[in-house]
VOMIZA-196857 format. One record per residue (C-alpha): z, y, x. Coordinates in Angstrom, 2 decimals. Last residue first. Example, Ala and Ser with C-alpha at 12.3 -4.5 7.8 and 13.67 -1.06 7.14 Angstrom:
residues 2
Z Y X
7.14 -1.06 13.67 $
7.80 -4.50 12.30 $
//
This chain:
residues 111
Z Y X
-16.14 10.06 -8.30 $
-17.60 12.99 -10.29 $
-14.45 15.10 -10.32 $
-14.40 17.63 -13.16 $
-11.16 16.36 -14.72 $
-11.24 18.00 -18.13 $
-9.34 21.14 -19.05 $
-5.96 22.57 -18.15 $
-4.24 25.85 -18.97 $
-0.84 26.29 -17.34 $
1.52 27.90 -19.86 $
4.65 25.76 -19.42 $
6.42 28.56 -17.54 $
6.68 26.46 -14.36 $
3.02 25.48 -14.59 $
2.00 29.10 -15.21 $
4.01 30.23 -12.18 $
2.38 27.52 -10.06 $
-1.11 28.56 -11.18 $
-0.25 32.23 -10.57 $
0.84 31.41 -7.04 $
-2.39 29.51 -6.35 $
-4.67 32.28 -7.67 $
-7.87 30.93 -9.24 $
-7.38 29.68 -12.78 $
-7.97 26.63 -14.96 $
-6.33 23.42 -13.83 $
-8.13 20.22 -14.83 $
-5.71 17.89 -13.10 $
-1.94 18.03 -12.56 $
-0.94 15.38 -10.03 $
2.68 14.27 -9.63 $
3.61 12.91 -6.20 $
5.65 9.68 -6.16 $
3.78 8.20 -3.20 $
2.12 5.48 -5.28 $
1.07 8.14 -7.79 $
-0.56 10.19 -5.03 $
-2.55 7.20 -3.80 $
-3.60 6.32 -7.38 $
-4.77 9.88 -8.04 $
-6.83 9.70 -4.84 $
-8.46 6.49 -6.11 $
-9.09 7.96 -9.55 $
-11.08 10.90 -8.21 $
-9.70 14.41 -8.42 $
-10.58 17.54 -10.35 $
-9.38 21.09 -10.85 $
-6.20 20.64 -8.86 $
-2.43 21.22 -8.98 $
-0.52 18.84 -6.73 $
3.20 18.19 -7.17 $
6.15 17.01 -5.04 $
4.89 18.05 -1.57 $
7.29 17.38 1.32 $
4.77 18.03 4.10 $
4.78 14.28 4.91 $
3.75 13.66 1.29 $
0.88 16.09 1.80 $
-0.33 14.09 4.82 $
-0.06 10.79 2.91 $
-2.07 12.19 -0.01 $
-4.61 13.73 2.41 $
-5.18 10.52 4.39 $
-5.63 8.08 1.50 $
-9.44 8.01 1.55 $
-10.77 10.08 4.47 $
-11.24 13.84 4.38 $
-10.50 15.28 7.82 $
-6.95 16.67 8.13 $
-6.02 19.63 5.96 $
-5.80 23.26 7.07 $
-2.56 24.93 6.07 $
-1.89 27.93 3.87 $
1.68 29.06 3.31 $
3.51 30.40 0.28 $
7.28 30.71 0.21 $
10.22 31.39 -2.10 $
8.57 31.14 -5.50 $
11.32 31.36 -8.10 $
12.00 28.46 -10.47 $
15.79 28.73 -10.38 $
16.11 25.67 -8.12 $
13.75 27.22 -5.56 $
9.94 26.98 -5.50 $
7.81 26.24 -2.44 $
4.08 26.85 -2.46 $
1.81 25.02 -0.06 $
-1.67 26.48 -0.38 $
-4.00 23.84 0.98 $
-6.90 24.84 3.16 $
-10.71 24.78 3.34 $
-11.10 22.25 0.55 $
-13.22 19.12 0.85 $
-10.98 16.52 -0.76 $
-10.08 18.69 -3.74 $
-13.56 20.09 -4.42 $
-13.08 22.67 -7.19 $
-11.18 25.01 -4.86 $
-8.42 27.24 -6.27 $
-8.62 30.57 -4.47 $
-7.53 31.73 -0.99 $
-10.99 31.58 0.57 $
-11.30 27.95 -0.57 $
-8.15 26.34 -1.83 $
-6.55 22.98 -2.67 $
-3.13 23.58 -4.29 $
0.01 21.87 -3.02 $
3.36 22.38 -4.77 $
6.89 22.02 -3.36 $
10.05 21.77 -5.42 $
//
C-alpha cells in the first residue's frame, strides 16, 4: 500500500494543491512502513496531481482539505482520500490510519 501526504517543510501541509512536496510512504502487507520519500509535485493544474500520484502507485491520500473536483479525480482513479487529518508528521499519520486512530476533522478547503 502506498500513501501520499502533501507536505511543507516535512509536515502536513494545509494546502493540498500548493504543497512543497509529497511524502510517499510505502507500507508492507504486515502494516509496517518500509519506505518514505519526498518528491516535488508538478505544477498545480486541475487533474494533474491525481494522475501523477496514480502513476507513482499511490493507493491513499491523507490531507487536511481538498476541493470536490480533486476528490472526484482521485475517486475516478481508484485512490482513497482521507480528508480532515489532524497531525503533522507524515509517518505518524500513516501509522494512525493503519491503527484506526487517525483523528480527522472538517475539510478545510475553501474551493
